[in-house]
N, C-alpha and C positions, 0 to 999 in steps of 0.2 A: 897581177897586171897583165893588162890586154893587149901590151906589144911584147909578142915573144920573142926570144932571140934563139937562134939555131946556127950551132956549129960556135966555133971560136975566133976570137981576133979578127984575122984579115981574112977568113972564110964565111964569117957571120953572115946569117941573112934573118932579116927581122919579118913578122907576120903580125897583121890586127885581127885579134878576136873579140866578138860581140861577147862582155860579160854578163848578158841575160841569156842567149841560146847558144853560145857557143861558136856561131856562125863565123867564118873567116873570110876575111877580104881577099880576092882573087889576084890582088898585087902583092907582091914583096917587095922587100926593100933593103937595099946595101947598108944602109945608116938608120940608126933609130928616129933620128930627127926629120928623116925622110918619111917615115911613117907617120910621125905626128904631123908632119905640114900636110901629108895627102888627108889625114884624118879630118884637119880643120878646114878644110877645099869643100864648102856645102854641097858642092854639085855631085860630089860622091855619095852622099845621104848619111854619112855616119855623123854621130855627134857626142859630146862628154857631158856627161849628167853629174851634178855635185851632189851625192846624199850624206845622210847622216854620216855614213862609215867611209866616205871619200869618195874620189871621182871614178866613175864607171864609164866605159867606151860602149856604146850602143849603135848595132846594124840599122839599115833604114827599114827593115821588118817589124823590129822591136822598137821603134821610136814612134810608133803611133800613139796617139794620146791616150787611147785607151789601154796603152802597154806601159806608159810612163807614170 
């Protein structure tokens, strides 16, 4: 999964990681759905792609057409 949980319960933070290159978004999030919402905002450049194996999250660098 490319949204990673760090810590436990009340102290948890979430990070977004590219499933292709491992690059992490600079933002950290206090809730899982905050990370999902941020990722879905097209101005951030991240996208989710459905593959034959499931969904992957891709950073702006890796989403270029020659990489998809």
